[in-house]
C-alpha positions in Angstrom: 138.4 -11.2 -336.6 141.7 -11.9 -336.5 142.8 -8.7 -339.1 141.5 -6.9 -335.7 143.5 -8.3 -333.3 146.2 -8.4 -335.5 145.7 -4.6 -335.5 145.5 -4.2 -331.7 148.7 -6.2 -331.3 150.4 -4.1 -333.5 149.2 -1.0 -331.6 150.5 -2.6 -328.6 154.1 -2.8 -329.7 153.8 0.6 -331.1 153.0 2.0 -327.4 155.4 -0.5 -326.0 158.1 0.5 -328.4 157.5 4.3 -327.7 157.9 3.5 -324.1 160.9 2.2 -324.3 162.4 4.5 -326.7 161.6 7.3 -324.3 163.0 5.4 -321.4 166.3 5.1 -323.4 166.0 8.6 -324.3 165.5 10.1 -320.5 168.4 7.4 -318.9 170.9 8.1 -321.4 170.5 12.3 -321.1 170.2 11.4 -317.1 173.3 9.1 -317.1 175.7 9.6 -314.2 179.1 9.7 -314.8 182.0 7.5 -312.5 184.7 9.2 -313.4 185.6 12.8 -314.4 184.5 14.5 -317.6 188.2 16.0 -317.9 191.0 13.1 -317.6 193.7 14.8 -315.6 191.8 17.6 -314.3 192.2 19.3 -310.7 188.7 19.5 -308.2 189.3 23.7 -308.7 189.6 23.9 -312.3 186.6 22.5 -313.2 183.7 24.5 -314.5 181.8 25.7 -311.3 178.4 26.1 -312.8 178.9 22.4 -314.6 176.1 20.2 -314.0 177.1 19.0 -310.8 174.6 15.7 -310.9 175.8 14.5 -313.8 179.1 13.1 -311.9 179.7 11.7 -308.5 183.0 13.3 -307.9 181.5 16.4 -308.0 178.5 15.5 -306.1 181.0 13.6 -303.5 182.8 17.0 -303.5 179.4 19.1 -303.1 178.3 17.0 -300.1 181.8 17.3 -298.4 181.8 21.2 -298.6 177.7 21.3 -297.5 179.4 18.9 -294.6 181.8 21.6 -293.8 179.2 24.4 -294.6 177.3 23.2 -292.0 179.6 22.2 -289.7 180.7 26.0 -289.5 177.3 27.5 -289.7 176.8 25.1 -286.6 179.9 26.4 -284.7 178.8 29.9 -285.8 175.2 29.6 -284.5 177.0 28.5 -281.1 179.5 31.1 -280.9 176.3 33.7 -281.9 174.0 31.8 -279.8 176.8 32.3 -276.9 177.6 35.4 -278.1 173.7 36.7 -277.7 173.7 35.3 -274.1 176.6 37.1 -272.5 174.7 40.2 -274.6 171.4 39.8 -272.8 172.9 39.2 -269.8 175.3 42.3 -269.8 172.3 44.0 -271.3 170.4 43.3 -268.0 173.2 44.1 -265.7 173.5 47.0 -267.5 170.3 47.9 -267.6 170.0 47.3 -263.9 172.8 49.3 -263.1 171.7 52.4 -265.3 168.1 52.0 -262.9 169.9 52.5 -259.8 172.2 55.2 -260.8 169.6 57.0 -262.4 167.0 56.6 -258.9 170.6 57.7 -257.4 170.5 60.9 -259.9 166.9 61.4 -258.8 166.6 61.1 -255.1 170.2 62.3 -254.3 173.2 64.5 -256.1 174.1 64.2 -259.9 177.1 62.3 -260.8 179.6 62.3 -263.6 179.7 59.5 -265.8 183.3 57.1 -265.9 183.7 55.6 -269.2 185.5 52.4 -269.9 188.9 52.6 -271.0 189.3 53.0 -274.7 185.5 52.1 -275.2 182.3 54.6 -275.5 180.6 52.4 -272.8 179.7 53.6 -269.2 181.4 52.0 -266.4 178.3 51.8 -264.4 180.1 49.8 -261.5 182.6 53.1 -261.1 181.0 56.4 -258.9 181.7 59.5 -260.8 182.1 62.5 -259.0 179.4 65.3 -258.0 178.0 67.6 -260.8 178.4 71.3 -259.0 175.9 74.2 -259.6 175.8 77.4 -260.1 175.9 78.0 -256.5 179.2 75.6 -256.2 177.3 72.9 -254.3 176.8 69.2 -255.5 173.7 69.2 -257.8 170.8 67.2 -256.3 168.5 65.7 -258.5 164.4 66.6 -259.3 162.8 64.0 -256.4 166.1 65.1 -253.7 164.3 68.6 -254.3 161.1 68.2 -254.3 161.5 66.1 -251.6 163.2 68.8 -249.3 160.8 70.9 -250.4 158.0 68.9 -248.7 160.5 68.6 -246.3 160.6 72.5 -245.4 156.8 72.7 -246.0 156.5 70.5 -243.7 159.1 72.0 -241.0 157.4 75.5 -242.0 153.9 74.7 -240.8 155.4 72.8 -237.3 157.8 76.0 -236.8 154.4 77.9 -237.4 152.6 75.8 -235.1 155.5 75.8 -232.9 155.7 79.7 -232.5 152.1 80.0 -232.3 152.5 77.8 -228.9 155.5 80.5 -227.6 153.0 83.0 -228.2 150.4 81.9 -226.4 153.2 80.4 -223.7 154.8 84.5 -224.2 150.9 85.6 -223.4 150.6 83.7 -220.2 154.3 84.5 -218.4 153.3 88.2 -219.2 150.1 87.9 -217.3 152.2 86.3 -214.7 154.8 88.5 -214.9 152.6 91.6 -214.5 151.0 89.9 -211.6 154.2 89.5 -210.1 155.1 93.1 -210.6 151.8 94.5 -208.8 153.2 92.0 -206.1 156.5 93.5 -206.2 155.1 96.9 -205.7 152.8 96.6 -203.0 155.5 94.6 -201.5 157.7 97.2 -202.0 155.6 99.5 -200.4 155.0 97.1 -197.6 158.5 97.1 -196.8 158.6 101.3 -197.4 156.0 101.4 -194.3 158.0 99.0 -192.1 160.6 100.7 -192.8 159.5 104.0 -191.6 157.8 102.4 -188.9 160.9 100.7 -187.8 162.5 103.7 -188.0 159.5 105.7 -186.0 159.8 102.9 -183.5 163.4 103.3 -183.0 163.3 106.7 -182.5 160.6 105.9 -179.7 162.6 103.7 -177.9 165.4 106.2 -178.0 163.0 108.7 -176.4 162.2 106.0 -174.0 165.7 104.9 -173.4 165.8 108.2 -172.7 163.2 108.9 -170.6 163.8 105.9 -168.2 167.3 107.0 -167.6 166.1 110.7 -166.7 163.2 108.9 -164.0 166.5 106.5 -162.2 168.1 109.7 -162.0 165.3 112.2 -160.8 164.7 108.7 -158.2 167.8 108.5 -157.6 167.9 112.2 -157.0 164.6 112.3 -154.5 166.4 109.4 -152.3 168.9 111.3 -151.9 166.9 114.4 -150.7 164.5 112.1 -149.0 167.8 110.9 -147.0 169.3 114.1 -146.2 165.5 115.0 -145.0 165.9 112.1 -142.7 163.4 109.7 -144.5 164.6 106.6 -146.2 
């Protein structure tokens, strides 16, 4: 019984000793140096590939570098975010202006592009000069030409309808003119007959006047003869 207990205690003692030995070895291997490994060595002269976890100065310098790197990254992120925001605003503005220019080019005349000074970017706020076509006239966009064609077709239909109306009005006026011409011819015939009758009546009136004067002379002669014969 005592032999068994002694063997157990020896085994426990052995396990504890092995554990303590393992802890001591690990503590020695992973110890932290509170001073630089090389006395008088500058931080920049140290091996950049040295184990930073074995020295507090290196750890502190690494923390400082990482802190500065984080601050620089944050500042760079802020600048990049602001630049992205500005770029998005410029992009949206230029996209709207490009859409307006394209719409104007389609519905109106095509104009030349104006570039910003010392840049390959187009100045979307400037109005270029109209581009001339083969007819030496401002070149028009597709929609503008299509609108003109549609308007021309509409005007053609309207002019055809107006021409048809004018032809009908001309036919009506032609019929009225023919009726007036027949009436004019009839009036001319009546006027000619009236002129002939007037001439005839004028001749007859002249003859009648001559007869009246002749009768007056004959009466005067007869009265003279009767007076000479003693009559009244």
